[in-house]
C-alpha positions as CSV (number, residue, x, y, z in Angstrom):
1,M,4.0,81.1,65.0
2,A,0.7,80.7,63.0
3,R,-0.8,83.7,64.7
4,L,2.2,85.9,63.7
5,R,2.0,84.6,60.2
6,G,-1.7,85.6,60.1
7,L,-0.8,89.1,61.2
8,A,1.9,89.2,58.4
9,L,-0.7,88.2,55.8
10,L,-3.1,90.8,57.2
11,A,-0.4,93.5,56.7
12,L,0.3,92.2,53.2
13,G,-3.4,92.5,52.3
14,A,-3.5,96.1,53.6
15,L,-1.1,97.2,50.8
16,G,-3.6,96.1,48.2
17,P,-5.7,99.3,47.4
18,V,-2.6,101.5,46.9
19,L,-0.8,98.9,44.8
20,A,-4.0,98.2,42.8
21,V,-4.4,101.8,41.8
22,A,-0.7,102.1,40.8
23,D,-0.9,98.8,38.9
24,L,-4.0,99.9,37.0
25,V,-2.5,103.3,36.0
26,A,0.8,101.6,35.0
27,L,-1.1,99.1,32.8
28,I,-3.1,101.8,31.1
29,F,-0.1,103.9,30.3
30,G,2.2,101.0,29.6
31,V,4.8,101.7,32.4
32,T,6.1,98.1,32.4
33,P,8.8,98.6,35.2
34,V,6.1,99.6,37.7
35,V,3.9,96.6,36.8
36,L,6.8,94.2,37.2
37,R,7.7,95.7,40.6
38,I,4.1,95.5,41.8
39,R,4.0,91.9,40.5
40,R,6.5,90.9,43.3
41,V,3.7,91.2,45.9
42,P,1.5,88.5,44.3
43,V,4.6,86.4,43.8
44,V,5.4,86.7,47.5
45,A,1.7,85.8,48.3
46,R,2.0,82.6,46.2
47,R,5.2,81.6,47.9
48,L,3.8,82.2,51.4
49,A,0.7,80.2,50.5
50,G,2.9,77.2,49.8
51,D,5.3,77.7,52.7
52,W,2.9,78.8,55.4
53,C,-0.6,77.6,54.3
54,D,0.1,74.2,52.7
55,A,-1.3,75.5,49.4
56,P,1.5,75.5,46.8
57,I,0.8,77.7,43.7
58,P,2.8,77.4,40.5
59,S,3.8,80.5,38.6
60,P,1.1,81.3,36.0
61,Y,2.9,84.0,34.1
62,N,3.6,83.9,30.4
63,A,7.3,83.8,29.4
64,A,8.8,87.2,28.6
65,P,9.1,88.0,24.8
66,P,12.6,87.9,23.3
67,P,14.1,91.2,22.2
68,P,13.1,92.4,18.8
69,R,15.3,91.4,15.9
70,P,16.1,93.7,12.9
71,R,14.8,92.9,9.5
72,P,17.3,92.5,6.6
73,D,17.0,96.2,5.9
74,G,17.9,97.1,9.5
75,M,14.4,98.2,10.5
76,Y,12.4,96.8,13.4
77,E,8.8,95.8,12.7
78,V,6.1,95.6,15.4
79,R,2.4,95.3,14.4
80,R,3.0,96.7,10.9
81,N,4.9,99.7,12.2
82,L,8.6,100.3,11.4
83,Y,11.3,101.7,13.8
84,R,14.9,102.5,13.4
85,T,16.0,101.5,16.9
86,P,14.9,98.6,19.1
87,R,13.9,100.8,22.1
88,V,10.3,101.5,21.1
89,P,9.6,98.0,19.6
90,N,11.0,96.4,22.8
91,Y,8.8,98.7,24.9
92,R,5.7,97.8,22.8
93,L,6.4,94.1,23.0
94,R,6.8,94.1,26.8
95,A,3.7,96.3,27.3
96,H,1.6,93.9,25.1
97,W,3.1,90.9,26.9
98,L,2.0,92.2,30.3
99,S,-1.5,93.5,29.2
100,S,-2.3,90.3,27.3
101,D,-1.2,87.9,30.2
102,G,-4.3,86.8,32.1
103,A,-2.1,86.4,35.2
104,T,-1.4,90.1,35.2
105,W,-5.1,90.9,35.6
106,L,-5.5,88.1,38.2
107,D,-2.9,90.0,40.2
108,L,-4.9,93.2,39.9
109,V,-8.1,91.6,41.0
110,W,-6.3,89.9,43.9
111,L,-4.9,93.3,45.0
112,L,-8.5,94.7,44.9
113,V,-10.3,91.9,46.7
114,N,-7.6,90.5,49.0
115,P,-7.8,93.6,51.4
116,V,-11.3,92.5,52.3
117,V,-11.1,88.6,52.3
118,G,-7.5,88.4,53.2
119,T,-7.9,90.8,56.1
120,V,-10.7,88.7,57.5
121,L,-8.8,85.5,57.1
122,G,-5.6,87.0,58.5
123,L,-7.4,88.2,61.6
124,A,-9.0,84.7,61.9
125,A,-5.5,83.1,61.6
126,A,-4.2,85.5,64.3
127,V,-6.9,84.2,66.6
128,V,-7.5,80.6,65.6
129,G,-4.1,79.6,64.2
130,Q,-3.2,77.0,61.6
131,P,-6.7,76.1,60.4
132,A,-7.5,79.6,59.4
133,L,-4.1,79.8,57.6
134,R,-5.1,76.8,55.5
135,W,-8.3,78.7,54.5
136,H,-6.2,81.7,53.6
137,G,-4.0,79.5,51.4
138,R,-7.1,78.0,49.7
139,W,-8.4,81.5,49.1
140,T,-5.1,82.7,47.6
141,R,-4.8,79.6,45.4
142,A,-8.4,80.1,44.2
143,L,-7.6,83.6,43.0
144,L,-3.9,83.4,42.0
145,G,-3.6,79.8,41.0
146,E,-5.0,78.8,37.6
147,R,-5.6,81.2,34.8
148,R,-9.3,81.9,34.5
149,P,-11.2,83.8,31.7
150,W,-13.0,86.2,34.1
151,P,-9.9,88.4,34.8
152,I,-9.6,89.0,31.0
153,W,-13.4,89.8,31.0
154,V,-12.8,92.4,33.8
155,R,-9.8,93.8,32.0
156,D,-11.7,94.3,28.8
157,R,-14.6,96.0,30.5
158,V,-12.4,98.3,32.5
159,M,-10.5,99.3,29.3
160,L,-13.7,99.9,27.5
161,L,-15.0,102.1,30.3
162,L,-11.7,104.1,30.3
163,D,-11.8,104.5,26.6
164,G,-15.4,105.8,26.8
165,G,-14.4,108.2,29.6
166,Q,-11.7,109.6,27.3
167,L,-14.2,110.1,24.5
168,A,-16.6,111.8,26.9
169,V,-13.9,114.3,28.0
170,Q,-12.9,114.9,24.3
171,S,-16.6,115.7,23.5
172,L,-16.3,118.8,25.7
173,A,-13.8,120.1,23.2
174,G,-16.4,119.7,20.5
175,L,-18.8,121.8,22.5
176,L,-16.1,124.5,22.7
177,I,-15.6,124.3,18.9
178,A,-19.3,124.7,18.3
179,A,-19.4,127.8,20.5
180,L,-16.5,129.2,18.5
181,H,-18.5,128.5,15.3
182,V,-21.3,130.7,16.6
183,A,-19.0,133.5,17.6
184,L,-17.0,133.5,14.4
185,L,-20.1,133.2,12.3
186,A,-21.3,136.5,13.7
187,L,-17.9,137.9,12.8
188,A,-18.2,136.7,9.2
189,F,-21.3,138.9,8.7
190,T,-18.9,141.9,9.1
191,G,-16.8,140.6,6.2
192,V,-14.1,138.8,8.1
193,T,-14.5,135.3,6.7
194,W,-11.0,133.7,7.0
195,P,-11.3,132.7,10.7
196,V,-14.5,130.9,10.0
197,I,-13.0,129.0,7.1
198,V,-9.9,128.0,9.2
199,L,-12.1,126.9,12.2
200,V,-14.5,124.8,10.1
201,E,-11.7,123.1,8.2
202,N,-9.8,122.3,11.4
203,S,-13.0,121.1,13.2
204,R,-13.3,118.5,10.5
205,G,-10.2,116.9,11.8
206,F,-11.9,116.6,15.2
207,T,-15.0,114.9,13.8
208,N,-12.8,112.6,11.6
209,H,-11.0,111.6,14.8
210,Y,-14.3,110.2,16.1
211,R,-15.0,108.6,12.8
212,R,-11.8,106.7,13.0
213,R,-12.4,105.8,16.7
214,I,-15.8,104.3,15.9
215,G,-14.6,102.7,12.7
216,G,-16.3,102.1,9.4
217,I,-17.4,105.7,8.8
218,E,-16.1,107.2,5.6
219,S,-15.5,110.9,5.1
220,P,-18.8,112.5,4.0
221,Y,-17.4,115.8,2.8
222,R,-17.6,117.1,-0.8
223,P,-14.3,117.6,-2.6
224,A,-12.7,120.9,-2.2
225,P,-13.0,123.4,-5.1
226,T,-10.1,123.9,-7.4
227,P,-8.2,127.2,-7.1
228,P,-9.2,129.9,-9.6
229,R,-7.0,130.4,-12.6
230,P,-6.1,133.7,-14.0
231,E,-7.9,135.0,-17.1
232,P,-6.0,136.3,-20.1
233,D,-6.0,139.7,-18.6
234,G,-4.5,138.5,-15.4
235,R,-7.6,138.8,-13.2
236,Y,-9.4,136.0,-11.4
237,R,-13.0,135.1,-12.1
238,L,-15.5,133.9,-9.5
239,G,-19.0,133.6,-11.0
240,R,-19.6,137.0,-12.7
241,R,-17.1,138.9,-10.6
242,L,-13.4,139.6,-11.4
243,F,-10.6,140.2,-8.9
244,R,-7.1,141.4,-9.2
245,S,-5.6,138.9,-6.8
246,P,-6.6,135.3,-6.0
247,T,-7.0,135.8,-2.2
248,I,-10.6,136.9,-2.1
249,P,-11.8,134.4,-4.8
250,V,-10.1,131.5,-2.9
251,R,-11.7,132.6,0.4
252,L,-15.2,133.0,-1.1
253,A,-15.0,129.8,-3.0
254,R,-14.0,127.8,0.1
255,L,-16.6,129.6,2.2
256,A,-19.3,128.7,-0.3
257,W,-18.0,125.1,-0.4
258,L,-18.1,124.7,3.4
259,S,-21.4,126.4,3.9
260,A,-23.1,124.4,1.1
261,D,-21.9,121.0,2.3
262,P,-24.6,119.3,4.4
263,A,-21.9,117.5,6.3
264,T,-20.7,120.8,7.8
265,R,-24.2,121.4,9.4
266,R,-24.4,117.9,10.7
267,D,-20.9,118.2,12.2
268,F,-22.0,121.4,14.1
269,L,-25.2,119.7,15.3
270,W,-23.2,116.6,16.4
271,M,-20.7,118.7,18.4
272,L,-23.6,120.4,20.2
273,L,-25.5,117.1,21.1
274,N,-22.5,114.7,21.5
275,P,-21.5,115.9,25.0
276,L,-24.9,115.1,26.4
277,V,-25.0,111.7,24.8
278,A,-21.4,111.0,25.9
279,L,-22.2,112.1,29.4
280,A,-25.1,109.7,29.7
281,L,-23.6,106.6,27.9
282,L,-19.8,106.9,28.5
283,A,-19.0,109.2,31.4
284,A,-21.7,108.0,33.9
285,P,-20.6,104.3,33.9
286,C,-16.9,105.3,34.1
287,V,-17.6,107.5,37.1
288,A,-19.8,104.8,38.6
289,L,-16.9,102.3,38.3
290,F,-14.4,104.5,40.2
291,V,-16.8,105.9,42.8
292,G,-18.1,102.4,43.4
293,F,-14.6,101.0,43.8
294,A,-13.7,103.8,46.2
295,Q,-16.8,103.0,48.3
296,V,-16.0,99.3,48.4
297,T,-12.5,99.9,49.7
298,T,-13.9,101.7,52.7
299,V,-14.5,98.3,54.3
300,I,-10.8,98.1,55.0
301,S,-10.7,101.2,57.1
302,F,-14.0,100.2,58.8
303,L,-12.2,97.3,60.4
304,W,-10.3,99.6,62.6
305,R,-12.2,102.9,62.3
306,H,-15.8,102.4,63.6
307,D,-16.8,105.9,62.5
308,Q,-16.5,104.9,58.8
309,V,-19.7,105.1,56.7
310,W,-19.7,101.3,56.1
311,W,-23.2,101.2,54.6
312,L,-21.9,102.8,51.4
313,V,-20.1,99.6,50.6
314,P,-23.1,97.6,49.2
315,P,-24.2,100.5,46.8
316,G,-20.6,100.9,45.7
317,A,-20.3,97.2,44.9
318,V,-23.6,97.3,42.9
319,A,-22.5,100.4,41.0
320,T,-19.2,98.7,40.1
321,A,-20.9,95.6,39.0
322,L,-23.5,97.4,36.9
323,A,-20.8,99.5,35.2
324,L,-18.8,96.4,34.2
325,L,-21.9,94.6,33.0
326,L,-23.5,97.4,31.0
327,A,-20.2,98.8,29.5
328,P,-20.5,96.9,26.2
329,T,-24.2,97.7,25.8
330,L,-23.8,101.4,26.4
331,R,-20.8,101.6,24.1
332,R,-22.8,99.9,21.3
333,W,-25.5,102.5,21.8
334,Y,-22.9,105.3,21.5
335,D,-21.4,103.7,18.4
336,R,-24.8,103.6,16.8
337,W,-25.5,107.3,17.7
338,T,-22.3,108.7,16.2
339,P,-23.0,107.6,12.6
340,V,-26.4,109.1,12.7
341,L,-24.9,112.6,12.1
342,L,-21.3,111.9,11.2
343,A,-21.9,109.3,8.4
344,S,-23.0,110.2,4.9
345,T,-26.6,109.9,4.0
346,K,-27.7,107.3,1.4
347,A,-28.1,110.0,-1.3
348,E,-24.7,111.4,-0.6
349,R,-23.1,108.0,-0.7
350,L,-24.8,107.4,-4.1
351,A,-23.7,110.7,-5.4
352,Q,-20.1,110.1,-4.3
353,R,-20.2,106.6,-5.9
354,V,-21.4,108.1,-9.2
355,E,-18.8,110.8,-9.1
356,R,-16.0,108.3,-8.4
357,L,-17.2,105.9,-11.1
358,T,-17.4,108.8,-13.6
359,E,-13.8,109.9,-12.6
360,T,-12.4,106.4,-12.9
361,R,-14.2,105.7,-16.2
362,A,-12.7,108.9,-17.6
363,D,-9.3,107.9,-16.3
364,A,-9.7,104.4,-17.8
365,V,-10.7,105.9,-21.2
366,D,-7.7,108.3,-21.1
367,T,-5.4,105.4,-20.1
368,Q,-6.7,103.2,-22.9
369,A,-6.3,106.0,-25.5
370,A,-2.8,106.7,-24.3
371,E,-1.9,103.0,-24.5
372,L,-3.3,102.8,-28.0
373,R,-1.2,105.8,-29.0
374,R,1.9,104.3,-27.5
375,I,1.3,101.0,-29.4
376,E,0.8,102.9,-32.6
377,R,3.9,105.0,-32.1
378,D,6.0,101.9,-31.2
379,L,4.8,100.0,-34.3
380,H,5.3,103.0,-36.5
381,D,8.8,103.9,-35.2
382,G,10.0,100.3,-34.7
383,A,8.7,97.2,-36.4
384,Q,6.8,99.0,-39.2
385,G,10.0,100.9,-40.3
386,R,12.1,97.8,-40.2
387,L,9.5,95.9,-42.3
388,V,9.5,98.7,-44.9
389,A,13.3,98.7,-45.0
390,M,13.3,94.9,-45.4
391,G,10.9,95.1,-48.3
392,M,13.1,97.7,-50.1
393,A,16.2,95.6,-49.4
394,L,14.5,92.5,-50.9
395,R,13.6,94.5,-54.1
396,T,17.2,95.5,-54.3
397,V,18.3,91.9,-53.9
398,E,16.0,90.9,-56.7
399,R,17.7,93.3,-59.1
400,L,21.2,92.5,-58.0
401,L,20.8,88.7,-57.8
402,D,22.1,88.2,-61.4
403,V,24.3,91.3,-61.7
404,D,26.1,91.4,-58.3
405,P,25.5,88.1,-56.3
406,A,28.0,89.1,-53.5
407,T,26.1,92.3,-52.7
408,A,22.8,90.5,-52.9
409,R,24.0,87.9,-50.3
410,R,25.2,90.8,-48.0
411,L,21.8,92.4,-48.3
412,I,20.1,89.1,-47.5
413,V,22.2,88.8,-44.3
414,E,21.1,92.3,-43.3
415,V,17.5,91.5,-44.0
416,R,17.8,88.4,-41.8
417,E,19.3,90.5,-39.0
418,N,16.5,93.1,-39.3
419,T,14.0,90.3,-39.2
420,S,15.4,89.1,-35.8
421,T,15.4,92.7,-34.5
422,A,11.8,93.3,-35.6
423,L,10.7,90.1,-33.9
424,N,12.3,91.2,-30.7
425,E,10.7,94.6,-30.8
426,I,7.3,93.0,-31.5
427,R,7.9,90.6,-28.5
428,E,8.7,93.6,-26.3
429,L,5.6,95.4,-27.5
430,V,3.4,92.4,-26.8
431,H,5.1,92.0,-23.4
432,G,4.1,95.6,-22.6
433,I,0.5,95.0,-23.6
434,H,0.0,91.7,-21.7
435,P,3.0,89.6,-20.8
436,P,2.7,85.9,-21.8
437,V,4.0,84.8,-18.4
438,L,1.1,86.7,-16.7
439,A,-1.5,84.7,-18.8
440,E,0.3,81.4,-18.4
441,R,1.7,81.4,-14.9
442,G,-0.3,84.0,-13.0
443,L,0.4,87.2,-11.0
444,A,2.9,85.8,-8.5
445,D,5.3,84.3,-11.1
446,A,4.9,87.4,-13.4
447,I,6.0,89.6,-10.5
448,R,9.0,87.3,-9.9
449,V,10.1,87.7,-13.5
450,V,9.9,91.5,-13.1
451,A,11.9,91.2,-9.9
452,L,14.7,89.3,-11.8
453,D,14.9,92.1,-14.4
454,C,15.1,94.8,-11.7
455,P,18.6,96.2,-11.0
456,L,17.8,96.2,-7.2
457,D,17.8,93.2,-4.8
458,V,14.1,92.3,-4.8
459,E,12.6,89.8,-2.5
460,V,9.1,88.5,-3.5
461,A,6.8,86.8,-1.0
462,A,3.6,85.7,-2.7
463,D,0.8,83.5,-1.5
464,L,-2.2,83.3,-3.8
465,P,-4.3,80.1,-3.5
466,G,-5.9,80.9,-6.9
467,R,-6.0,83.1,-9.9
468,V,-7.2,86.7,-10.0
469,D,-9.5,87.9,-12.7
470,P,-7.4,88.9,-15.8
471,P,-8.2,92.7,-15.7
472,V,-7.3,92.9,-12.0
473,E,-4.3,90.7,-12.6
474,S,-3.0,93.0,-15.3
475,A,-3.6,96.2,-13.3
476,A,-1.8,94.7,-10.3
477,Y,1.1,93.5,-12.5
478,F,1.7,96.9,-14.2
479,A,1.3,98.7,-10.9
480,V,4.1,96.6,-9.3
481,R,6.3,97.0,-12.3
482,E,5.8,100.8,-12.1
483,L,6.7,100.9,-8.4
484,L,9.8,98.8,-9.0
485,T,10.8,101.1,-11.8
486,N,10.3,104.2,-9.5
487,A,12.3,102.5,-6.7
488,A,15.2,101.8,-9.1
489,K,15.2,105.3,-10.6
490,H,14.4,107.6,-7.7
491,S,14.5,106.0,-4.2
492,G,18.2,105.2,-3.9
493,A,17.3,101.9,-2.3
494,A,19.4,98.7,-2.2
495,R,16.7,96.2,-1.3
496,V,13.0,95.9,-2.1
497,R,10.4,93.6,-0.6
498,V,7.2,92.7,-2.4
499,G,4.4,90.9,-0.7
500,V,1.3,89.6,-2.5
501,H,-1.5,88.1,-0.5
502,H,-5.3,87.6,-0.7
503,A,-7.5,87.9,2.4
504,D,-11.0,89.1,3.2
505,H,-11.9,89.4,-0.5
506,Q,-9.0,91.8,-1.0
507,L,-5.8,91.5,-3.0
508,L,-3.2,93.1,-0.8
509,I,0.2,94.0,-2.4
510,T,2.9,95.8,-0.4
511,V,6.2,97.2,-1.9
512,H,8.7,98.2,0.7
513,D,12.2,99.7,-0.1
514,D,15.0,101.0,2.2
515,G,15.5,104.2,0.1
516,H,15.6,107.8,1.2
517,G,11.8,108.2,1.1
518,G,9.9,111.4,0.2
519,A,7.6,109.8,-2.3
520,D,4.3,111.7,-2.8
521,V,1.4,110.8,-5.0
522,A,0.7,114.4,-5.8
523,G,4.3,115.1,-6.8
524,G,4.8,112.2,-9.3
525,T,2.9,111.1,-12.3
526,G,4.0,107.5,-11.8
527,L,2.2,107.1,-8.5
528,L,-0.7,109.1,-9.7
529,G,-1.0,106.7,-12.7
530,V,-0.9,103.7,-10.4
531,R,-3.7,105.2,-8.3
532,R,-5.8,105.8,-11.4
533,R,-5.2,102.3,-12.6
534,L,-6.3,100.8,-9.3
535,G,-9.3,103.2,-9.0
536,T,-10.9,101.5,-12.0
537,F,-11.4,98.5,-9.8
538,D,-12.2,100.4,-6.6
539,G,-8.6,99.8,-5.5
540,V,-6.8,101.9,-2.9
541,L,-3.2,103.1,-3.0
542,T,-1.6,104.1,0.3
543,V,1.9,105.6,0.4
544,L,3.9,105.9,3.6
545,S,7.2,107.6,2.7
546,P,8.7,109.9,5.4
547,V,11.7,111.9,4.4
548,G,14.7,109.8,5.1
549,G,12.9,106.6,4.4
550,P,11.9,103.9,4.2
551,T,9.0,103.8,1.7
552,T,6.0,101.4,2.0
553,V,3.4,101.4,-0.7
554,T,0.2,99.3,-0.1
555,M,-2.3,98.5,-2.7
556,E,-5.7,97.0,-1.9
557,I,-8.0,95.8,-4.7
558,P,-11.4,94.1,-4.0
559,C,-11.5,90.8,-6.0
560,E,-12.1,87.1,-5.7
561,L,-9.9,84.2,-6.6
562,S,-11.3,82.2,-9.5
563,S,-9.2,79.1,-10.0
564,R,-6.6,76.9,-8.4
565,R,-3.0,77.9,-7.9
566,T,-0.7,77.7,-10.9
567,S,2.4,79.5,-9.6
568,T,5.5,78.0,-8.2
569,C,6.7,78.3,-4.6
570,S,5.3,81.3,-2.8
571,E,8.2,82.1,-0.5
572,P,11.8,83.0,-1.4
573,D,14.7,80.8,-0.4
């Protein structure tokens, strides 16, 4: 019986290479049903190790995640992404569950290695019997028993190599784009410039993709020129030349903008050189991994085919090991090479910084002037007019006090009512300049007060372990108030969620509503004013508002917390 069991374990190990390839492909593309079906083979191996080989192995898998639950607004949230139905969130949760479980990668390694070791031990069990079966059980328990950190290490290296191989393949598209640049540039000398403009502008999307993949590389391009405006005679001016239609001026202006930008020339040079660098640093180790693995697996067929080139197995194992060991180093070298040409130079970053500061300074001055004009107008039309009317009424009371006391008393009552109205107007004006609750209780409680006054159902989740600097606090407060006002007027929403947090030296505020969406910074002065207000402090406004909703506005302001917490509870009941 022991010999028959050894032959059965040998047959089980022979399935390993095919299942390993299928398992790896399914893990890469997130095909969770395939991974779960292949998982049955290691499960059977653990059970047979306990039943046949006296080596019981407990199940090491993590528990499956529960199905996603909808939020109060009916949307499903997974990793800061929102979905209308639970199908995609459930798929993402299960894919993450499988890929993050170390036992999944233990199974993959076992499928790769067991055809070699398991086949030898299975043949030994078919000859020797039960003692060899015990060794087979110990081998299975050593690999499939406890969770070990090295399967995660192998997984990370394999995923890094696959990602590098993808970048290397994409770099060939850059070489093709560079060749089209040369061809269309020759066409531009004949006067046909529009294809060159379209190609250069679209190729910037290709290089921006690499900037996002590497991370930390800001866009180095100069701002696009403004479209020409018609002169009083209806013609369009570009330099000293006049045109009847705006088509040619727009094309010439954009062509001059693209050709004068140093980032355009660096992009072209990068697309020419990047395939060579990617071939050496990314494609070569990825090819070495797969070719080495293919050579290692030849030892299985060598056991029953003596004409197999078995001497290729050691070089294949060395190639696989070197690819896994050198993967992070080669990727770091590639990540250092990419910013050499795709990142802005120090002079360009300084110029962009100066330009942005000039723009935000001008916006701050304009905002301050507009605010002063608003205060002057509100005082003139409101409190000042009432005070003048009260002074005139008191002079009338002074004349009528002895002649007509009843009329004098009625005027005194009107003056008292006007006094109360004027005080309320002054309080509202002061509240619009700098609310007292903001100075006394801080940003979190001030936003809660605004939420109470909002006609929508607003939920505020704030967690600030300290106070923000007053200028930043004021800008954030008025920005949230403006967003809540826009949501109440234009979004058609029923519920709004406001989150206020501080992490990594950033004040992060999110405003999410379940309205019909379609908000655009360029299409509304409210959002544009919020962006300008935040830009004074190097803040960033991000609007995600697809047509049909929902809308999520995120504000990030660099700042530090200066004092201890003064607000009340940070979470809603």
